[in-house]
SEMI-700563 format. One line per field, with one value per residue (C-alpha): residue number from 1; residue in three letters; x, y, z. Coordinates in Angstrom, 2 decimals. Layout:
<atoms>
num <- c(NUM,...)
residuo <- c(Ala,...)
c1 <- c(X,...)
c2 <- c(Y,...)
c3 <- c(Z,...)
</atoms>
This chain:
<atoms>
num <- c(1,2,3,4,5,6,7,8,9,10,11,12,13,14,15,16,17,18,19,20,21,22,23,24,25,26,27,28,29,30,31,32,33,34,35,36,37,38,39,40,41,42,43,44,45,46,47,48,49,50,51,52,53,54,55,56,57,58,59,60,61,62,63,64,65,66,67,68,69,70,71,72,73,74,75,76,77,78,79,80,81,82,83,84,85,86,87,88,89,90,91,92,93,94,95,96,97,98,99,100,101,102,103,104,105,106,107,108,109,110,111,112,113,114,115,116,117,118,119,120,121,122,123,124,125,126,127,128,129,130,131,132,133,134,135,136,137,138,139,140,141,142,143,144,145,146,147,148,149,150,151,152,153,154,155,156,157,158,159,160,161,162,163,164,165,166,167,168,169,170,171,172,173,174,175,176,177,178,179,180,181,182,183,184,185,186,187,188,189,190,191,192,193,194,195,196,197,198,199,200,201,202,203,204,205,206,207,208,209,210,211,212,213,214,215,216,217,218,219,220,221,222,223,224,225,226,227,228,229,230,231,232,233,234,235,236,237)
residuo <- c(Unk,Unk,Unk,Unk,Unk,Unk,Unk,Unk,Unk,Unk,Unk,Unk,Unk,Unk,Unk,Unk,Unk,Unk,Unk,Unk,Unk,Unk,Unk,Unk,Unk,Unk,Unk,Unk,Unk,Unk,Unk,Unk,Unk,Unk,Unk,Unk,Unk,Unk,Unk,Unk,Unk,Unk,Unk,Unk,Unk,Unk,Unk,Unk,Unk,Unk,Unk,Unk,Unk,Unk,Unk,Unk,Unk,Unk,Unk,Unk,Unk,Unk,Unk,Unk,Unk,Unk,Unk,Unk,Unk,Unk,Unk,Unk,Unk,Unk,Unk,Unk,Unk,Unk,Unk,Unk,Unk,Unk,Unk,Unk,Unk,Unk,Unk,Unk,Unk,Unk,Unk,Unk,Unk,Unk,Unk,Unk,Unk,Unk,Unk,Unk,Unk,Unk,Unk,Unk,Unk,Unk,Unk,Unk,Unk,Unk,Unk,Unk,Unk,Unk,Unk,Unk,Unk,Unk,Unk,Unk,Unk,Unk,Unk,Unk,Unk,Unk,Unk,Unk,Unk,Unk,Unk,Unk,Unk,Unk,Unk,Unk,Unk,Unk,Unk,Unk,Unk,Unk,Unk,Unk,Unk,Unk,Unk,Unk,Unk,Unk,Unk,Unk,Unk,Unk,Unk,Unk,Unk,Unk,Unk,Unk,Unk,Unk,Unk,Unk,Unk,Unk,Unk,Unk,Unk,Unk,Unk,Unk,Unk,Unk,Unk,Unk,Unk,Unk,Unk,Unk,Unk,Unk,Unk,Unk,Unk,Unk,Unk,Unk,Unk,Unk,Unk,Unk,Unk,Unk,Unk,Unk,Unk,Unk,Unk,Unk,Unk,Unk,Unk,Unk,Unk,Unk,Unk,Unk,Unk,Unk,Unk,Unk,Unk,Unk,Unk,Unk,Unk,Unk,Unk,Unk,Unk,Unk,Unk,Unk,Unk,Unk,Unk,Unk,Unk,Unk,Unk,Unk,Unk,Unk,Unk,Unk,Unk)
c1 <- c(-0.02,1.32,2.54,3.00,4.88,4.68,6.37,4.44,1.35,1.25,-1.41,-2.20,-5.10,-6.73,-10.41,-11.53,-15.13,-14.26,-12.73,-15.50,-18.16,-16.33,-15.99,-19.77,-20.46,-18.37,-20.29,-19.26,-20.04,-22.76,-20.47,-17.70,-19.90,-20.85,-17.15,-16.38,-19.17,-17.57,-14.18,-15.67,-13.21,-10.14,-7.99,-8.82,-7.24,-8.17,-4.93,-3.75,-5.84,-8.85,-6.80,-4.53,-7.49,-9.21,-6.02,-5.70,-9.25,-11.16,-14.90,-16.11,-18.29,-15.14,-13.72,-14.02,-12.22,-11.22,-8.26,-8.42,-5.34,-6.21,-3.95,-4.56,-3.33,-4.81,-6.74,-8.62,-9.48,-10.35,-12.51,-14.88,-15.40,-14.79,-18.19,-20.08,-18.64,-17.45,-13.68,-10.51,-6.92,-4.88,-1.45,-0.01,-2.19,-4.68,-8.43,-10.54,-14.21,-16.94,-19.39,-22.09,-23.45,-21.58,-18.19,-17.11,-14.61,-13.03,-9.53,-8.53,-5.04,-3.18,-0.64,2.39,5.46,5.42,6.51,3.37,5.30,3.32,4.83,4.00,1.70,4.59,6.74,3.84,3.40,7.11,6.41,3.94,4.85,4.68,4.85,1.40,-0.08,1.52,-0.92,-3.37,-6.48,-7.62,-11.34,-11.69,-10.83,-9.87,-6.38,-3.98,-0.72,1.97,5.40,6.92,5.81,3.50,1.33,4.37,4.75,1.08,1.44,4.57,3.06,6.01,5.91,8.24,8.56,9.58,12.60,11.27,7.98,9.78,11.87,10.03,10.76,11.06,7.39,6.40,8.75,7.28,3.78,4.85,6.52,3.20,1.46,4.12,3.20,-0.50,0.06,2.12,-0.79,-3.42,-1.84,-0.07,3.20,5.69,8.51,9.04,11.79,13.08,15.86,13.95,11.76,14.90,16.63,13.64,13.23,16.94,16.61,13.61,15.21,18.29,16.07,14.93,11.64,8.58,6.52,7.91,7.50,4.31,5.38,8.76,7.02,4.71,7.66,9.67,6.66,6.29,10.04,10.29,7.16,8.34,11.24,13.67,13.59,17.10,15.55,13.85,14.28,16.67,15.16,14.02,14.44)
c2 <- c(0.00,3.39,5.57,9.25,10.94,14.66,15.82,14.14,13.35,9.99,9.22,5.62,5.79,7.33,7.96,10.10,9.06,5.35,6.03,8.43,5.92,3.09,5.28,6.02,2.31,1.47,0.53,3.68,6.13,7.84,8.27,9.48,12.16,13.30,13.51,15.46,17.92,18.61,19.17,21.51,24.16,22.04,20.11,16.46,13.40,9.70,7.75,4.34,1.23,2.46,3.74,0.70,-1.73,0.15,-0.27,-3.90,-4.41,-5.12,-4.62,-1.50,-3.46,-5.33,-2.01,-1.70,1.62,4.72,6.91,10.73,12.95,16.62,19.52,21.64,21.95,19.39,22.13,22.80,19.13,17.15,19.69,19.60,15.86,14.70,15.92,14.17,10.64,8.18,7.77,6.08,7.09,5.12,3.78,6.89,9.29,10.17,9.46,6.47,7.55,4.96,6.10,3.42,0.71,-2.02,-0.90,0.70,3.51,6.61,7.47,11.12,12.55,15.68,16.08,15.62,13.54,10.71,13.33,15.36,18.15,19.78,19.23,18.91,16.20,14.56,14.46,13.02,10.24,9.42,8.91,6.13,2.58,0.96,2.39,0.99,2.86,6.15,7.12,10.00,11.11,14.69,14.92,18.31,16.95,13.25,13.89,11.08,11.84,9.16,10.62,7.21,5.27,3.07,2.35,0.82,-1.50,-2.41,-3.21,-5.29,-6.86,-5.67,-5.18,-2.26,-0.81,2.87,3.68,6.99,5.48,2.81,5.48,4.97,3.91,0.15,-0.42,1.30,-0.83,-3.99,-2.80,-2.25,-5.64,-7.23,-5.17,-6.39,-10.01,-9.22,-7.78,-10.75,-12.99,-10.90,-10.12,-12.28,-10.40,-11.42,-9.51,-8.88,-6.47,-7.89,-5.51,-3.31,-6.08,-8.26,-5.44,-4.87,-8.61,-8.84,-5.85,-7.34,-10.73,-9.19,-7.63,-11.09,-9.72,-11.94,-9.03,-9.66,-13.39,-13.50,-11.00,-12.71,-16.08,-14.57,-13.04,-16.28,-18.09,-15.50,-15.51,-19.27,-19.64,-17.19,-18.19,-15.33,-14.62,-13.76,-11.74,-9.37,-5.80,-3.62,-2.06,1.52,3.85)
c3 <- c(-0.01,-0.90,1.98,1.77,4.62,5.24,8.47,11.31,9.24,7.45,4.87,4.16,1.76,4.81,4.55,7.54,7.07,7.64,11.03,12.11,11.13,12.90,16.04,15.99,16.07,19.15,22.25,24.12,21.31,23.37,26.38,24.12,22.73,26.23,27.21,24.00,24.70,28.10,26.35,23.71,22.55,23.26,20.74,21.32,19.67,19.75,20.45,21.57,21.38,19.47,16.56,16.67,16.71,13.80,11.75,12.79,11.44,14.66,14.71,16.60,19.02,20.26,21.58,25.38,25.93,24.01,24.88,24.36,24.42,25.05,24.19,27.31,30.91,33.32,35.12,31.93,31.38,34.43,36.34,33.33,33.36,36.94,38.28,35.50,35.34,37.97,37.44,38.65,38.31,35.81,36.66,35.04,37.05,34.38,34.41,33.36,33.11,33.21,30.54,30.84,33.08,31.10,32.24,28.99,29.58,28.09,29.28,29.17,29.53,28.48,25.70,27.97,28.77,31.30,33.83,33.10,31.33,28.55,25.10,21.47,20.24,18.37,21.52,23.54,20.96,21.19,24.93,24.22,25.11,21.61,18.10,17.23,20.15,19.15,16.42,16.87,15.01,15.48,16.18,14.47,10.97,11.53,10.32,11.02,12.97,13.03,13.87,14.88,11.81,13.85,10.83,9.08,12.06,11.89,8.16,8.84,12.03,14.00,17.80,18.50,22.02,22.06,24.11,25.51,26.50,28.65,30.45,33.72,37.32,37.91,38.76,35.54,33.52,35.13,34.20,30.55,30.42,31.36,28.67,26.21,27.07,26.71,23.22,22.08,23.13,21.36,17.98,15.37,15.02,12.38,14.05,17.75,18.81,22.11,23.17,25.60,27.06,27.55,29.41,31.65,32.33,33.29,35.62,37.38,37.64,39.23,41.91,42.95,44.25,44.63,43.35,39.84,39.84,37.73,35.13,34.66,34.27,31.70,29.85,29.90,28.41,25.65,24.95,24.64,22.53,19.79,17.56,16.79,13.07,11.88,9.05,11.50,10.26,12.34,15.42,15.04,17.99)
</atoms>
């Protein structure tokens, strides 16, 4: 498929109407609209799993949560939504809003680094955990933003952890290692880039803590069940 790259915007025969229609058919479409009304006037992007799953070809009714990245300070975001929806803090300190009685959710977080420093959208996407989660769609015009070439990785079925996104304290790295295992189990990847997960697993193993026993066991199972392909393309960082 032809790819045309222009700065941080990548066009992949992208039809904005297809994604907008798909989004309207997700189970939490009504709750999403309510959240977006509360965020009216702010620049809002759909990021992460919903965009990834659309590009992987998943049906909209399979989607359980939608992530929104908002280009505004936290004090302009959360006070608008907190009084309306029951919510919990995510591991990263952002909000998961429960938008219906079936447990479907919308996560909301600012355009920022892992240390909650405001930054450009492109920098914020580089701070995501995996390249296939670092794709954004603006809800004003449904323009696709892909500064890390995550769509190329989706096309190639490559699991590529992003170095900056894994630059976290030890507990955060353990959390991402578990996510890595979950993704390997869910998607049929042709290429898996092991360098960062191997480093994290070695660090956790060196700690010898019982707290990491389960995630290390899961990682060992994933590592042993996937043959390393010597033709794997070089890792992109």
